[in-house]
Backbone as a ProteinNet text record, in pm:
[ID]
protein_1_A
[PRIMARY]
MAITSNAICNSFKQELLQAEHDFDTSGAGGNKFKLALYQNTAVIGKSTTSYTTGGEASSGTGGYSAGGKALVNTGTSLSVNTAITNYSNLSFTGVTLTARGALIYNTSNANAAVCVLDFGGDKTATAGTFTVQFPAYTSTAAILRIS
[TERTIARY]
-1461.3	-1385.7	-1246.8	-1204.2	-1036.7	-962.1	-918.1	-836.8	-776.5	-730.3	-663.7	-506.9	-478.8	-348.8	-244.4	-111.7	-36.6	35.3	47	157.5	174.7	343.6	426.1	383.6	347.6	271.8	345.1	352.4	400.4	479.2	416	503.8	633.1	602.1	664.9	790.6	798.1	917.3	982.1	932.9	1012.1	1058.2	973.2	993.5	1098.8	1102.1	1221.6	1360.1	1372.3	1531.6	1476.5	1403.4	1402.8	1422.9	1457.5	1440.2	1349.1	1224.6	1095	1054.4	1097.4	1072	1153.1	1153.8	1295	1181.7	1248.9	1228	1297.2	1403.6	1448.5	1397.4	1413.2	1384	1449	1532	1686.8	1655.9	1620.3	1649.2	1473.6	1505.6	1361.8	1344.2	1446.7	1466.6	1310.4	1276.9	1219.3	1096.1	998.1	903.8	738.5	646.9	554.6	470.2	384.5	310.1	195.7	56.4	-56.1	-81.8	-172.1	-266.7	-380.5	-418.9	-620.7	-672.4	-790.5	-884.9	-969.1	-963.9	-1072.6	-1124.7	-1297.9	-1368.3	-1391	-1402.8	-1409.5	-1424.5	-1465.8	-1513.8	-1435.2	-1317.2	-1222.6	-1121.4	-1117.1	-1016.7	-897.9	-761.9	-650.6	-580	-434.5	-333.6	-177.3	-151.3	-10.8	-17.6	-127.6	-103.1	-158.6	-177.8	-194.4	-169.8	-168.6	-44.7	-61.9	-157.5	-125.7	-321.5	-285.5	-438.1	-571.9	-640.5	-768.2	-929.3	-1016.6	-1130.8	-1216.1	-1190.6	-1260.3	-1302.6	-1403.8	-1414.3	-1330.7	-1282.5	-1267	-1397.8	-1276.4	-1362.1	-1465	-1585.4	-1658.6	-1646	-1652	-1632.3	-1666.2	-1794	-1940.5	-1940.1	-1902.5	-1891	-1743.9	-1765.3	-1595.6	-1508.7	-1368.7	-1188.6	-1174.7	-1227.9	-1144.6	-1217.4	-1139.1	-1161.9	-1069.5	-1147.1	-1083.8	-968.2	-881.8	-685.6	-655.1	-751.2	-699.3	-556	-458.1	-412.6	-206.9	-172.2	-28.6	57.7	126.9	219.2	341.5	402.3	520.1	614.1	706.5	826.5	935.1	941.2	1012.5	1188.5	1193.9	1354.1	1381.8	1489.3	1594.7	1726.2	1701.6	1786.8	1858.9	2003	2049.7	2066.6	1984.5	1968.1	2002.7	2055.3	2120.1	2079.4	2166.9	2186.9	2036.4	1918.1	1804.2	1795.6	1731.9	1719	1548.4	1545.7	1415	1375	1188.5	1212.2	1022.5	961.7	887.5	782.4	695.1	597.2	559	516.4	456.6	296.1	248.8	121.4	-26.8	-75.9	-170	-309.3	-363.5	-473.8	-627.9	-728.1	-827.6	-915.8	-974.7	-1065.1	-1172.5	-1269.9	-1379.3	-1474.7	-1417.6	-1501	-1582.7	-1639.3	-1762.6	-1675.7	-1615.8	-1629	-1603.8	-1587.3	-1541.8	-1458.7	-1324.5	-1205.1	-1177.3	-1113.4	-1058.5	-890.9	-847	-724.6	-727.3	-585.4	-528.1	-438.1	-409.5	-277	-231.6	-80.9	7.2	39.7	48.5	69.7	136.5	215.8	350.3	234.8	237.1	178.6	288.5	400.8	517.4	548	460.8	448.2	365.6	307.8	182.7	55.2	103.9	-16.8	48.7	154	173	184.3	98.2	127.7	199.4	250.5	359.6	354.4	201.2	171.5	32.4	-32.7	-170.2	-163	-236.2	-219.5	-375.1	-361.7	-486.2	-483	-621.7	-615.3	-677.5	-676.1	-728.6	-877.6	-921.1	-1091.3	-1115.2	-1252.8	-1331.7	-1272.9	-1255.9	-1208.9	-1276.4	-1377	-1429.7	-1464.3	-1477.4	-1455.4	-1610	-1653.7	-1814.9	-1789.7	-1801.8	-1772.6	-1617.4	-1500.2	-1445	-1286.2	-1199.2	-1025.5	-1015.3	-985.7	-908.7	-766.5	-732.4	-604.2	-534.5	-417.2	-331.9	-158.9	-174.5	-33.2	69.1	143.9	319.4	323.9	476.6	539.7	680.2	755	855.2	943.8	1026.9	1147.5	1224.2	1234.4	1286.3	1315.8	1430.5	1486.2	1339.3	1333.8	1233.8	1107.1	1051.7	952.9	895.7	991.1	1012.4	810.2	751.4	619.3	688.4	823.2	912.4	1042.4	1024.2	1202.7	1227.4	1403.6	1469.7	1556.8	1585.3	1706.6	1777.7
-1156.4	-1023.4	-1104.8	-1093	-1137.7	-1064.1	-914.3	-865.9	-892.2	-969.6	-1002.4	-959.8	-940.6	-903.1	-817.8	-785.8	-669.4	-839.2	-846.7	-914.8	-847.7	-905.5	-877	-951.5	-959.1	-1084.6	-1099.1	-1273.4	-1384.9	-1380.7	-1286.8	-1305.3	-1204.5	-1049.1	-998.9	-1010.1	-1115.3	-1144.4	-1202.7	-1303.1	-1341.4	-1266	-1158.8	-1049.6	-958.1	-966.4	-874.9	-930	-1085	-1164.8	-1147.6	-1110.1	-1111	-979.6	-902.1	-759.3	-715	-748.4	-688.6	-517.6	-516.2	-405.3	-302.2	-137.7	-53.4	52.7	83.4	201.6	305.1	343.2	407.8	538	634.7	768.9	875.9	918.9	979	993.1	1112.5	1096.1	1050.6	971.8	943.4	781.3	711.9	564.9	580.5	457.3	422.6	333	251.7	236.7	339.1	308.4	367.9	269.5	352.8	251.2	300.3	228.8	319.7	267	286.8	197.4	232.5	94.3	76.2	69	93.9	112.3	-24.6	-97.4	-203.8	-221.2	-251.9	-297	-458.2	-488.3	-582.3	-735.3	-711.6	-763.1	-833.5	-760.6	-811	-888	-1005	-1116.2	-1107.2	-1049.7	-990.6	-1033.4	-1061	-1140.8	-1135.9	-1241.9	-1290.2	-1337.3	-1443.4	-1478.9	-1385.4	-1254.7	-1183.3	-1109.8	-1160.3	-1164	-1021.1	-930.3	-853.3	-731.1	-638.1	-509.4	-606	-587.6	-604.8	-535.7	-561.6	-476.4	-541.3	-593.1	-731.8	-705	-640.4	-598.4	-417.7	-336.9	-266.1	-120.2	-27	32.5	99.2	138.5	235.3	394.6	376	474.8	597.7	572.2	628.9	794.2	822.9	979.7	1007.8	1145.9	1239	1167.4	1225.5	1173.9	1040.1	935.3	781	737.5	707.1	649.5	463.6	413.6	312.9	260.1	196.3	164.1	272.4	346.6	396.3	555.4	574.2	706.6	640.4	742.9	691.9	747.5	666.2	702.7	732	808.7	872	827.2	801.9	705.8	755.6	815.4	832.7	830.9	717.9	694.4	547.4	547.3	417.9	421.3	310.5	352.1	232.2	211.3	118.6	187	66	120.3	35.5	32.2	-83.8	-203.5	-215	-391.9	-402.1	-289.1	-339.7	-212.2	-326.1	-190.3	-185.7	-5.4	0.3	97.3	99.6	208	226	401.7	419.2	510.8	519.1	665	773.4	878.8	977.9	925.4	1002.2	1001.8	1063.7	937.3	964.3	1023.9	1158.3	1150.7	1179	1081.6	1113.7	1197.2	1321.5	1400.1	1421.5	1504.6	1470.3	1331.3	1274	1120.3	1067.4	984	896.8	717.8	760.2	589.8	492.3	362	262.8	188.2	204.9	96.5	-27.7	-142.3	-221.3	-262.5	-227.2	-222.2	-187.6	-155.4	-173	-223	-144.9	-279.6	-175.9	-197.9	-159.9	-218	-179.3	-217.1	-167.5	-198.9	-151.8	-150.1	-12.2	0.7	9.5	-28.4	-15.5	-184.9	-241.8	-370.9	-452.2	-443.1	-554.5	-498.4	-425.4	-383.7	-533	-564.4	-677.2	-610.4	-698.3	-638.2	-688.9	-575.8	-553.1	-572	-548.3	-562.5	-520.1	-597.3	-597.8	-518.8	-371.9	-310.4	-344.2	-393.3	-411.1	-326.5	-220.9	-97.7	-146.3	-299.3	-323.9	-250.6	-259.3	-230.9	-161.2	-158.1	-30.6	102.4	173.5	330.2	386.9	494	551.6	700.8	758.2	916.9	939.1	1041.7	1092.6	1263	1223.7	1361.7	1456.7	1369.3	1485.3	1377.7	1344.8	1319.7	1213.1	1090.8	980.4	998.7	953.2	959.6	857.2	761.2	708	710.6	735.6	744.7	650.2	638.3	590.2	594.4	452.1	460	565	569.7	650.8	545.5	655.4	591.7	560.1	423.2	413.5	264	220.3	-1	-65.6	45	-69.8	-57.9	55.5	116	102.9	116	128.4	56.6	65.1	-4.1	-118.5	-105.3	-195.2	-232	-356.7	-327.2	-516.9	-482.3	-615.9	-619.2	-703	-744.6	-829.4
800	765.6	716.6	566.1	542.5	546.4	584	604.4	756.4	716.8	903.8	986.7	888.1	948.1	832.2	897.3	728.9	714.2	578	521.4	380.4	361.7	261.5	135.7	39.8	-30.2	-65.7	-54.2	-126.9	-279	-365.2	-501.3	-503.8	-423.5	-392.2	-374.7	-250.7	-189.9	-314.5	-361.2	-498.4	-654.2	-678.7	-701.8	-703.7	-549.2	-598	-668.7	-617.1	-633.4	-775.6	-846.2	-966.8	-1023.8	-921.7	-1003.4	-1031.7	-1054.4	-1107.5	-1035.3	-908.1	-822.2	-844.2	-844.5	-832.9	-727.5	-639	-553.1	-508.2	-673	-672.1	-648.3	-603.2	-617.1	-667.9	-698.2	-756.1	-953	-989.8	-1137.1	-1216.6	-1311	-1382.3	-1297.3	-1229.1	-1223.9	-1148.3	-1093	-1007.8	-1028.8	-978.5	-1021.3	-941	-994.6	-934.8	-877.5	-757.7	-653.2	-613.9	-563.3	-554.1	-443.3	-365.7	-279.6	-279.9	-300.4	-289.8	-91.6	-122.2	31.7	-13.2	105.2	86.8	203.7	146.3	307.6	330.5	479	525.4	435.4	320.1	221.1	170.9	133	50.9	75.3	-4.3	0.6	-69	47.2	84	131.1	114.3	205.3	180.3	201	219.8	40.7	9.5	-123.1	-248.1	-216.4	-313.7	-400	-547.1	-618.8	-697.1	-724.2	-834.7	-751.4	-772.1	-789.1	-805.9	-726.2	-788.1	-705.8	-781.4	-749.1	-644.7	-644.3	-534.1	-380.3	-325.1	-198.6	-198.6	-296.3	-294.7	-245	-169	-118.3	-240.6	-199.5	-297.6	-345.7	-471.9	-555.6	-566	-525.3	-496.4	-439.8	-358.8	-309.9	-299.3	-359.9	-276.2	-411.3	-344.5	-358.8	-391.3	-352.8	-379.9	-541.1	-607.9	-721.8	-738.6	-765.5	-835.4	-814.7	-766.2	-775.4	-649.7	-606	-516.3	-530.9	-522.9	-523.9	-560.4	-632.3	-615.7	-475.6	-456.6	-331.9	-390.6	-254.9	-271.2	-217.4	-304.3	-162.9	-142.2	10.2	42.1	39.6	-64.9	-0.1	10.7	-12.6	35.7	118.9	237.8	287.6	341	424.6	514.4	614.7	714.3	890.4	945	1025.6	1107.2	1042.8	942.9	862.7	819.9	812.8	757.9	647.4	508.7	410.4	390.8	401.3	416.6	313.6	294.6	204.3	263	223.5	296.7	224.9	246.9	134.4	234.4	184.3	263	278.3	412.4	434.5	276.3	280.5	179.9	235.6	147.7	226.5	88.3	124.9	6.5	79.5	9.6	65.5	19.4	83.7	29.7	37.1	53.1	62.4	167.9	146.1	213.3	186.6	267.4	298	381.5	376.7	514.8	385.8	551.8	484.1	562.9	571.1	630.3	665.2	522	509.2	372.8	318	138.7	148.4	0.9	-63.7	-122.5	-135.5	-157.7	-330.8	-461.9	-552.3	-670.9	-734.7	-816.1	-1005.8	-1021.2	-1094.1	-1252.3	-1249	-1302.7	-1374.9	-1296.9	-1303.9	-1282.3	-1381.2	-1411.1	-1293.7	-1227.2	-1110.2	-1007.9	-1000.1	-842.9	-735.9	-685.9	-550.3	-434.9	-342.7	-262.7	-144	-68.8	90	77.5	164.2	247.7	387.9	421.6	534.7	577.7	705.6	809.9	868.9	889.7	955.7	1152.5	1131.9	1257.5	1306.4	1196.5	1256.2	1058.6	1123.1	1016.4	1029	955.5	935.3	840.3	946.2	842.2	822.3	708.5	708	623.4	671.8	627.5	536.8	452.9	338.8	446.3	438.2	504.4	462.3	517.4	470.8	564.8	424.4	505.6	490.9	589.8	552.9	635.6	547.1	572.4	659.2	719.8	786.6	817.2	748.3	702	849	932.8	984.2	978.6	1115.2	1098.9	983.4	916.5	832.4	894.6	1001.6	1056.9	1029.2	1059.4	1022.5	1135.5	1204.2	1299	1265.1	1161.8	1168	1034.9	972.8	766.9	770.9	624.7	590.9	544.8	504	407	457.9	475.9	581	608.2	505.7	485.4	570.4	668.3	712.5	726.3
[MASK]
+++++++++++++++++++++++++++++++++++++++++++++++++++++++++++++++++++++++++++++++++++++++++++++++++++++++++++++++++++++++++++++++++++++++++++++++++++

C-alpha cells in the first residue's frame, strides 16, 4: 500500500512562493483543478510533482475517466490567521471502482500536484455513486490551510 497519509506536495509549497497557483474564484481569474482517484498500488505522496496515471483507478466501467473530474473551488478567505481554500464535494456516478486515495492537481499549471488524499482504506462503489466529501470550510478543517 503506497498511499499512507494526507500530504501537501512539496513541489506545491515551493510553487506557491513562485505564484504558480491561483485559487481566485472571482471573474475569469483562477486556475482549474482536478481530482483523480487512485488504487492502493499507486505511489503518490508528498514527493509527487504532477498528475500520473500510475495506479489510477480503473476507467473501464461507468463514469470515471482517466484524469478524474474538475473540482469547484468554494473560495478563499482568511479565517483566524489562517488562509484557507476548499472544494465542493465531487461525485462520480454510475461507477464500479475501488479507490484508496486521490490527487488534487492544477490543470492550468502543467498538471502540477497540489495534495494527496488518503481515504484511510479502500473505498468501493459498485454500479453506483462514488463521492469525495470535503471537510468544512473553516480555519481548522478546510482541505488547504496556511497558518
